C-alpha positions in Angstrom: -2.3 -10.1 2.2 -1.8 -11.5 -1.3 -1.1 -9.1 -4.1 -4.5 -9.2 -5.7 -6.2 -7.8 -2.6 -7.5 -4.3 -2.1 -4.9 -2.5 0.1 -7.4 -1.1 2.6 -8.3 -2.5 6.0 -11.4 -3.3 8.0 -12.5 -0.5 10.4 -13.4 -0.5 14.1 -14.9 2.9 14.8 -16.0 5.3 17.4 -18.7 8.0 17.0 -18.0 11.7 17.6 -20.5 13.9 19.3 -21.7 14.9 15.8 -22.3 11.2 15.0 -19.3 10.9 12.6 -17.7 7.5 12.5 -13.9 7.7 13.0 -11.4 4.9 12.5 -10.3 4.0 16.0 -7.6 1.5 15.0 -5.9 3.9 12.5 -5.9 6.7 15.2 -4.5 4.3 17.8 -1.7 3.3 15.5 -0.9 6.9 14.7 -0.7 7.6 18.5 1.7 4.7 18.9 3.9 6.1 16.2 3.9 9.5 17.8 4.6 8.1 21.2 7.7 6.2 19.9 8.8 8.6 17.2 8.4 6.0 14.5 8.0 7.5 11.0 7.6 11.0 12.6 9.0 13.3 15.3 8.3 11.9 18.8 5.4 13.7 20.4 4.1 12.0 23.5 1.7 14.9 24.3 -0.1 14.5 20.9 -0.2 10.8 21.4 -1.9 11.2 24.8 -4.5 13.6 23.4 -5.4 11.1 20.7 -5.7 8.3 23.3 -7.8 10.5 25.6 -10.2 11.4 22.7 -10.7 7.8 21.7 -11.3 6.2 25.2 -13.9 8.8 26.1 -16.3 7.9 23.3 -17.9 4.7 24.5 -17.4 1.9 27.0 -16.6 -0.7 24.3 -14.2 1.5 22.4 -12.6 2.6 25.7 -11.9 -1.0 26.6 -10.5 -1.6 23.2 -8.2 1.5 23.6 -6.9 0.2 27.0 -6.3 -3.2 25.3 -4.2 -1.6 22.6 -2.3 0.6 25.0 -1.3 -2.5 27.1 -0.5 -4.6 24.1 1.8 -1.9 22.7 3.2 -0.6 26.0 2.1 3.0 25.4 2.5 4.9 28.7 2.3 1.7 30.6 4.3 -1.5 30.8 3.6 -3.9 28.0 1.2 -6.5 29.4 -0.3 -9.0 26.9 -2.4 -10.7 29.6 -4.0 -7.4 30.6 -4.5 -6.5 26.9 -6.3 -9.7 26.3 -8.6 -9.1 29.3 -9.5 -5.6 27.9 -10.1 -7.1 24.4 -12.5 -9.6 26.0 -14.2 -6.8 27.9 -14.7 -4.8 24.7 -16.2 -7.9 23.0 -18.6 -8.4 25.9 -19.7 -4.7 25.7 -20.1 -4.7 21.9 -22.0 -8.0 22.1 -24.6 -6.6 24.5 -24.9 -3.4 22.5 -25.2 -5.3 19.2 -28.0 -7.4 20.7 -29.7 -4.1 21.5 -29.5 -3.2 17.8 -26.6 -0.7 17.9 -25.1 -0.7 14.4 -21.7 0.6 15.4 -21.3 -2.1 18.0 -22.3 -4.8 15.5 -19.6 -3.5 13.2 -17.0 -3.4 15.9 -17.9 -6.9 17.1 -17.4 -8.0 13.5 -14.0 -6.4 13.5 -13.0 -8.3 16.7 -14.2 -11.5 15.1 -12.3 -10.9 11.9 -9.1 -10.4 13.9 -9.6 -12.8 16.8 -9.3 -10.1 19.4 -11.3 -10.8 22.6 -13.2 -13.6 20.9 -12.4 -16.5 18.6 -11.4 -15.5 15.1 -14.3 -16.2 12.8 -14.3 -14.4 9.5 -17.7 -15.8 8.5 -19.2 -14.4 11.7 -17.5 -11.1 11.0 -19.1 -11.0 7.6 -22.5 -11.7 9.1 -22.1 -9.0 11.7 -21.1 -6.4 9.0 -24.2 -7.5 7.0 -26.5 -6.9 10.0 -24.9 -3.5 10.7 -25.1 -2.5 7.0 -28.8 -3.2 6.9 -29.3 0.1 8.8 -27.2 2.0 6.2 -24.3 2.3 8.6 -21.5 3.6 6.3 -18.5 1.9 8.1 -20.3 -1.5 8.0 -21.0 -1.0 4.2 -17.3 -0.2 3.8 -16.2 -3.3 5.7 -18.7 -5.4 3.8 -17.3 -4.2 0.6 -13.8 -5.2 1.7 -15.1 -8.6 2.6 -16.5 -9.1 -0.9 -13.4 -7.6 -2.5 -10.8 -9.6 -0.6 -12.8 -12.8 0.2 -13.1 -12.3 4.0 -15.7 -14.7 5.4 -17.4 -14.9 2.0 -16.5 -15.8 -1.6 -14.9 -12.9 -3.5 -17.5 -11.0 -5.5 -16.3 -7.8 -7.2 -19.8 -6.8 -8.3 -21.1 -6.9 -4.8 -17.9 -5.2 -3.5 -18.4 -2.3 -5.9 -22.1 -2.0 -4.9 -21.2 -1.9 -1.2 -18.5 0.7 -1.8 -20.9 2.9 -3.7 -23.5 2.6 -1.0 -20.9 3.4 1.6 -20.0 6.6 -0.1 -23.7 7.5 -0.3 -23.9 6.9 3.5 -21.0 9.3 4.0 -18.1 6.8 4.4 -15.7 8.9 2.3 -12.8 6.4 2.6 -14.9 4.1 0.4 -14.1 6.5 -2.5 -10.5 5.2 -2.3 -11.9 1.6 -2.8 -14.0 2.8 -5.8 -10.8 4.3 -7.2 -9.0 0.9 -6.8 -11.8 -0.9 -8.6 -11.6 1.4 -11.6 -7.8 1.3 -11.5 -7.7 -2.5 -11.6 -10.8 -3.0 -13.9 -12.6 -5.0 -11.2 -16.5 -5.0 -11.7 -16.0 -2.1 -14.1 -13.8 -1.4 -17.1 -10.3 -0.3 -16.3 -10.5 3.5 -16.3 -7.7 5.7 -15.0 -9.7 8.9 -15.3 -12.6 7.5 -13.2 -10.1 6.2 -10.7 -8.6 9.7 -10.3 -12.1 11.3 -9.9 -12.8 8.9 -7.1 -9.4 9.5 -5.5 -10.1 13.2 -5.5 -13.4 12.7 -3.7 -11.6 10.6 -1.0 -8.8 13.2 -0.8 -11.3 16.1 -0.4 -12.5 14.4 2.8 -9.0 13.8 4.3 -8.2 10.3 3.1 -4.4 10.3 3.5 -3.8 7.3 1.3 -5.6 9.0 -1.5 -3.4 12.1 -1.1 -0.4 9.9 -1.6 -1.8 8.1 -4.6 -2.7 11.4 -6.2 0.8 12.5 -5.7 2.1 9.6 -7.7 -0.7 10.0 -10.4 0.2 13.6 -11.0 4.0 12.9 -11.0 3.8 10.2 -13.8 0.6 11.2 -15.6 -1.7 8.3 -14.4 -5.2 9.5 -15.5 -4.1 13.1 -15.5 -1.5 15.2 -17.3 2.0 15.1 -15.8 2.3 17.9 -13.2 5.3 17.4 -11.0 4.6 20.3 -8.7 1.0 19.1 -8.1 2.4 15.7 -7.4 4.8 17.1 -4.8 2.0 19.1 -3.2 -0.1 15.9 -2.6 2.9 13.9 -1.5 3.8 16.7 0.9 0.4 16.7 2.5 0.5 12.9 2.9 4.0 12.8 4.2 3.1 15.3 7.0 0.5 12.8 8.1 3.0 10.0 8.3 2.3 8.3 5.0 5.4 6.2 4.4 4.7 6.0 0.6 4.8 9.8 0.4 7.7 10.2 2.8 9.8 7.9 0.6 9.0 9.9 -2.5 9.5 13.3 -1.0 12.6 12.2 0.9 14.2 10.8 -2.3 13.5 14.1 -4.1 14.9 16.2 -1.3 18.1 14.1 -1.2 18.9 15.3 -4.7 18.6 19.0 -3.8 21.9 20.7 -3.8 21.8 21.9 -0.2 23.1 19.8 2.7 20.1 20.9 4.8 17.7 19.5 2.2 19.6 16.3 2.0 19.5 15.8 5.8 15.7 16.4 5.8 15.3 14.0 2.9 17.4 11.3 4.5 15.4 11.7 7.7 12.1 11.2 5.8 13.6 8.1 4.1 14.5 6.8 7.6 11.0 7.4 8.8 9.5 5.7 5.7 11.8 2.7 6.3 10.8 2.5 9.9 7.2 2.2 8.7 8.1 -0.7 6.5 8.1 1.1 3.1 10.0 -1.1 0.7 11.0 1.7 -1.7 12.7 3.7 1.1 15.2 1.0 1.7 16.1 0.8 -2.0 16.2 4.6 -2.4 18.7 4.8 0.5 20.8 2.0 -1.1 20.8 3.8 -4.4 21.8 7.1 -2.9 24.8 5.4 -1.1 25.8 3.6 -4.2 25.5 6.4 -6.8 25.8 9.4 -4.5 23.8 12.7 -4.5 24.7 16.4 -4.9 25.3 16.7 -1.2 26.4 13.1 -0.5 29.5 11.4 -1.8 29.0 7.7 -2.9 29.7 4.9 -0.4 29.4 1.9 -2.6 30.1 -0.7 0.1 27.5 0.6 2.5 25.0 0.9 -0.3 25.6 -2.6 -1.6 25.3 -4.0 2.0 22.0 -2.3 2.3 20.8 -3.5 -1.0 21.9 -7.1 -0.2 20.1 -7.0 3.1 16.9 -5.8 1.5 17.2 -8.4 -1.3 17.6 -11.2 1.3 14.3 -10.0 2.9 12.6 -10.2 -0.4 12.4 -6.5 -1.0 11.4 -6.3 -4.7 13.1 -2.9 -5.2 16.4 -4.1 -3.8 16.2 -7.3 -5.9 15.8 -5.1 -8.9 18.7 -2.9 -7.8 20.9 -6.0 -7.5 19.9 -7.0 -11.0 20.7 -3.5 -12.3 24.2 -3.6 -10.7 24.9 -7.1 -12.2 23.6 -6.1 -15.7 25.6 -2.9 -15.9 28.7 -4.1 -14.2 29.0 -1.5 -11.5 32.0 -2.3 -9.4 31.7 -5.9 -10.7 31.9 -7.7 -14.0 28.8 -7.5 -16.2 26.7 -10.6 -15.5 23.5 -10.6 -17.5 22.6 -14.1 -16.5 22.9 -13.1 -12.8 20.9 -10.0 -13.5 18.1 -12.0 -15.1 17.9 -14.1 -12.0 17.6 -11.0 -9.8 15.0 -9.5 -12.1 12.9 -12.6 -12.1 13.0 -12.7 -8.3 11.9 -9.1 -8.1 9.0 -9.8 -10.4 7.9 -12.8 -8.4 8.3 -10.9 -5.1 5.9 -8.0 -6.0 5.5 -7.7 -9.8 8.3 -5.1 -9.7 7.6 -3.2 -13.0 11.2 -2.0 -13.6 12.5 -5.5 -13.2 9.8 -6.8 -15.5 10.8 -4.3 -18.2 14.5 -5.1 -17.7 13.9 -8.8 -18.0 11.8 -8.3 -21.1 14.7 -6.4 -22.7 17.1 -9.3 -21.8 14.8 -11.8 -23.5 14.5 -9.4 -26.5 18.3 -9.2 -26.9 19.2 -12.7 -25.8 21.4 -11.5 -23.0 21.8 -13.8 -20.1 18.8 -15.8 -21.2 17.8 -17.6 -24.4 16.4 -15.0 -26.9 12.6 -15.1 -27.0 10.4 -12.4 -28.5 7.3 -14.1 -26.8 8.8 -13.8 -23.3 10.1 -10.3 -24.1 6.6 -9.3 -25.1 5.0 -10.8 -22.0 7.4 -9.1 -19.5 7.3 -5.8 -21.3 3.5 -5.9 -21.3 3.6 -6.7 -17.5 5.6 -3.5 -17.0 3.6 -1.4 -19.5 1.1 0.2 -17.0 4.0 1.9 -15.1 4.9 4.6 -17.5 8.3 5.4 -16.2 9.6 2.0 -17.2 9.2 3.2 -20.9 8.1 -0.4 -21.6 5.4 0.9 -24.0 8.1 2.3 -26.4 10.0 -1.0 -26.4 6.7 -2.9 -27.0 5.9 -0.7 -30.0 9.2 -1.6 -31.6 8.9 -5.2 -30.6 5.5 -5.7 -32.1 6.8 -4.5 -35.5 9.1 -7.5 -35.5 6.5 -10.1 -34.4 3.9 -12.0 -36.3 0.3 -12.0 -35.3 0.7 -15.6 -33.9 3.7 -14.5 -31.9 1.7 -11.6 -30.3 -1.1 -14.0 -29.4 1.4 -16.3 -27.9 2.9 -13.4 -26.0 -0.5 -12.5 -24.6 -1.0 -16.1 -23.5 2.3 -16.1 -21.8 1.4 -12.8 -20.1 -1.8 -14.3 -18.8 0.1 -17.3 -17.4 2.6 -15.0 -15.6 -0.3 -12.9 -14.1 -2.1 -16.0 -12.9 1.0 -17.2 -11.1 1.8 -13.9 -9.6 -1.8 -13.0 -8.6 -0.7 -9.3 -8.4 -2.4 -6.2 -9.8 -1.0 -3.2 -11.5 -1.2 -0.7 -8.7 -0.1 2.9 -8.4 3.6 2.7 -7.8 6.3 5.3 -7.1 9.0 5.4 -9.7 12.3 3.7 -8.9 
């Protein structure tokens, strides 16, 4: 997934007895994590309960569930051949039901086509199936159709149509679509960039149990994105999301706990960071490296272990670890100060994931002519790139920098910023502070 895409995923669903569409893939993945104890305490009984609930709902979903279980080796020996057979069976069932006009099955067959599970991968066909299912007002299909338009899946990207689909999905009761509406307002896609409108939409998604929105609200309240800063409220939302296995929230809560003065809190925080790392959260790895390098109230520094962790993360392209390596080089921590080396690390971090702290640091190096040739235009561009993330304090530096620049230089800085953005193809998304 490239950086400019909406960080939500297509849904394959099952219907409850009350007719509510539930995200089968998300629940299966949660069961897998519970079964193996990845990102959470191991609980095989809870995993079995989830699997039992899903496979009882319909023949097609049941076949898909058996396919996933065999593909992942949950309670059975991993068997890719058996998994593929069950995926084909689910496709056959969904095809017959779709031909009979069942909207949920049209949607689910579209999901299989989009991912090439049980049938040949064909994103254009997936889009067409979502369209057919959406004609009946089926909320999950409207949601999937919106994602197709937003991310260019099987159709040319069209933000206006994406926003229209997301709004229709919310009207049809697909509450996760509020998270997509929030993203569109946040990024200024199809609508003007509006942090307040983004937060309002996130709250609506959160009210209906959207865990990702809980996590984003945690960050928003922590740094004042669209709302006044309220650290306690931020922790509350992060806590809710962390309990549901959200790695983004676990990393934030875990880092915070590690700086409590009790050894018990540190142990709990470190465990949450481990879980977040298991789930692939990039910040968790850099947080662990920072704690080892700089220490914490209940943890003595272990510079060598921390540096080794940071270097490993940087080698994998972890933007936060790339930034950390730059910080160490710039400030000469256990090494000579090397602003030129720092600039190289910061640039790599920006290119890896528009790392805002790296962008701000690189902008300051250009401003001061340290490690790079002095350039107010480049300084302006990188500070502007970092500006939306308030904790970088790039806005303060920009205010001072603008007072030293001519109107033509500011225009040149904006042009340079546009060129950087076009190359990166990355949005300013809600980010946890580093």
